Backbone as CSV, one residue per row, in Angstrom:
resi,resn,N_x,N_y,N_z,CA_x,CA_y,CA_z,C_x,C_y,C_z
1,MET,22.914,-40.047,66.885,22.077,-41.085,66.181,20.477,-40.170,66.231
2,ALA,19.637,-39.091,66.812,18.694,-39.341,65.995,18.770,-37.837,64.757
3,GLU,19.912,-37.523,64.440,19.769,-36.838,63.385,19.490,-37.203,62.329
4,ARG,20.237,-38.701,62.223,20.119,-40.263,61.311,18.732,-40.823,61.183
5,GLY,17.884,-40.047,62.036,17.040,-41.096,62.190,16.192,-41.363,62.950
6,PHE,17.338,-42.096,64.093,16.849,-42.605,65.067,17.044,-42.199,66.369
7,GLN,15.329,-42.039,66.171,15.094,-41.776,67.987,15.241,-42.216,68.992
8,PRO,15.858,-41.445,70.722,15.598,-42.326,71.863,14.491,-42.021,72.084
9,LEU,14.494,-43.065,73.184,13.214,-43.704,73.932,13.795,-43.593,75.205
10,THR,12.873,-42.907,76.006,13.181,-43.305,77.086,12.972,-44.875,77.713
11,VAL,13.128,-45.067,78.730,13.903,-46.278,79.737,12.177,-47.029,80.122
12,ALA,11.258,-45.515,80.365,9.866,-46.464,80.118,9.420,-46.824,78.785
13,GLU,9.489,-45.809,77.905,8.459,-45.397,76.974,9.042,-47.674,76.367
14,ALA,10.412,-47.922,76.771,11.002,-48.578,76.029,10.541,-49.977,76.292
15,LEU,10.365,-50.232,78.081,9.867,-50.898,78.360,8.295,-51.425,78.170
16,THR,7.200,-50.443,78.843,5.582,-51.010,78.436,5.807,-51.198,76.640
17,THR,6.732,-51.052,75.826,6.389,-51.014,74.229,7.285,-52.278,74.585
18,ALA,7.990,-53.211,75.063,8.465,-54.313,74.934,7.340,-54.898,75.470
19,GLY,6.960,-55.055,76.472,6.298,-55.500,77.649,5.290,-55.944,76.301
20,GLY,5.008,-55.497,75.631,3.619,-56.104,74.947,3.635,-57.096,73.707
21,LEU,5.731,-56.864,73.408,6.797,-57.380,72.379,6.671,-59.605,72.778
22,LEU,7.126,-59.380,74.740,7.755,-60.289,74.907,6.607,-61.410,75.198
23,ARG,6.459,-62.298,74.322,5.249,-63.319,74.756,6.019,-64.645,73.835
24,PRO,5.405,-65.742,74.824,5.583,-67.215,74.328,6.135,-67.301,73.085
25,GLY,7.310,-68.255,72.356,7.297,-68.037,70.932,8.018,-66.779,70.149
26,THR,7.968,-66.050,70.635,8.603,-64.473,70.317,10.318,-64.798,69.896
27,ASP,11.216,-65.337,69.204,12.588,-65.072,69.161,13.205,-63.918,68.807
28,VAL,12.168,-62.695,68.293,13.124,-61.416,67.838,12.075,-60.849,68.264
29,ALA,12.805,-59.717,68.682,11.753,-58.418,69.011,12.286,-57.256,69.309
30,GLY,12.031,-56.552,68.874,12.722,-55.279,68.707,12.304,-53.576,69.283
31,VAL,12.461,-52.390,70.368,11.722,-50.748,70.079,12.628,-50.417,69.435
32,GLY,11.482,-49.392,68.979,12.283,-47.883,68.573,11.735,-47.530,68.145
33,ARG,12.164,-45.705,68.126,11.926,-44.698,66.534,12.324,-44.455,66.222
34,TYR,11.118,-44.428,65.038,12.233,-44.127,63.284,11.943,-43.391,63.102
35,ARG,13.131,-42.422,62.582,12.445,-41.813,61.273,12.620,-42.186,59.704
36,TRP,12.113,-42.963,59.492,12.634,-43.682,57.491,12.714,-42.871,57.238
37,SER,12.669,-42.210,56.802,13.167,-41.353,55.561,14.512,-40.535,55.788
38,ARG,14.813,-40.048,56.982,16.400,-40.280,56.818,17.018,-41.219,57.322
39,ALA,16.426,-42.581,58.556,17.840,-43.535,58.324,17.258,-44.139,57.040
40,ARG,16.616,-43.977,55.474,16.918,-45.135,54.803,18.700,-44.476,53.769
41,ARG,17.830,-43.043,53.838,19.458,-42.361,54.240,20.893,-43.348,54.509
42,LEU,20.850,-43.363,55.325,22.225,-44.066,56.314,22.263,-45.657,55.921
43,LEU,21.262,-45.759,56.261,20.504,-47.698,56.445,19.855,-48.159,54.745
44,ARG,20.371,-48.222,53.920,20.142,-48.791,52.152,19.908,-49.685,52.048
45,ALA,19.878,-50.564,52.898,18.437,-51.758,53.023,17.931,-51.854,53.779
46,LEU,17.808,-50.352,54.885,16.119,-50.346,54.152,15.280,-50.209,53.858
47,ALA,15.157,-49.561,52.558,14.549,-49.120,51.644,14.904,-50.893,50.368
48,THR,14.771,-52.189,50.849,14.460,-53.270,50.294,13.927,-54.196,50.877
49,ALA,13.332,-54.924,49.761,12.015,-55.826,50.274,11.844,-56.548,51.423
50,ARG,13.065,-57.092,51.922,13.547,-56.957,53.540,12.617,-56.385,54.746
51,PHE,12.579,-55.788,54.602,12.357,-54.813,55.812,10.829,-53.694,54.965
52,ALA,10.145,-54.400,54.201,9.005,-53.051,53.151,7.926,-53.355,54.290
53,ARG,7.909,-54.325,55.302,7.073,-54.575,56.030,6.899,-53.814,57.354
54,LEU,8.197,-53.251,57.716,8.827,-52.763,59.093,7.766,-50.633,58.165
55,VAL,8.870,-50.349,57.620,8.583,-49.913,57.196,7.427,-48.999,56.905
56,PRO,6.564,-47.740,57.472,5.416,-47.279,57.113,5.509,-47.054,55.120
57,ALA,3.914,-47.628,54.735,3.196,-46.847,53.425,5.031,-45.024,53.418
58,ASP,4.158,-44.291,54.193,4.084,-42.957,54.258,5.819,-42.426,54.821
59,ALA,6.325,-43.428,53.952,7.359,-43.322,54.780,8.492,-42.578,53.684
60,GLY,7.953,-42.885,52.743,8.930,-42.617,51.856,10.339,-40.231,51.166
61,ALA,10.692,-40.534,50.772,10.588,-39.554,50.395,10.279,-38.588,50.165
62,GLY,10.214,-38.048,51.123,8.511,-36.543,50.760,9.191,-34.332,51.023
63,PRO,8.640,-34.082,50.972,8.996,-33.057,51.938,9.781,-32.530,52.620
64,GLU,9.086,-32.829,53.898,10.075,-33.450,54.869,11.949,-34.078,54.417
65,GLY,12.188,-34.994,54.753,12.938,-35.517,53.308,13.781,-34.326,52.566
66,ARG,12.969,-33.647,52.099,14.069,-32.854,50.538,14.617,-31.528,52.355
67,ALA,13.632,-31.658,52.952,13.652,-29.977,53.681,15.137,-30.332,55.029
68,ASP,14.915,-31.670,55.103,15.530,-31.985,56.627,17.415,-32.277,55.723
69,LEU,17.482,-32.448,54.094,18.393,-32.728,53.592,18.850,-31.390,53.059
70,LEU,18.435,-30.522,52.742,18.707,-29.263,52.074,18.883,-27.978,53.935
71,ARG,18.925,-28.496,54.826,19.465,-27.757,56.036,20.627,-28.629,56.117
72,GLU,20.954,-30.123,55.795,22.265,-30.744,56.221,22.959,-30.303,55.468
73,LEU,22.970,-29.538,54.373,23.512,-29.183,53.327,23.596,-27.581,53.452
74,ALA,23.311,-27.176,54.083,22.886,-25.393,53.822,24.291,-24.916,55.120
75,PRO,25.469,-23.782,54.513,25.819,-24.198,55.679,25.782,-23.480,57.096
């Protein structure tokens, strides 16, 4: 999954982060590490308005995304 933009977390990282999310009244919470430019290519829904507040402003397709794509297409 890492090559698709979904980076693994250690158990300690996930539990530490989740500890700050789990509060009374929280209906849904999630913990993850994403390379948004890559993940958007796999899940087009991540580029929609519904996810706009979750995706960092600088996560658009840029030189890194282009370089990643060129590496994938290389023989």
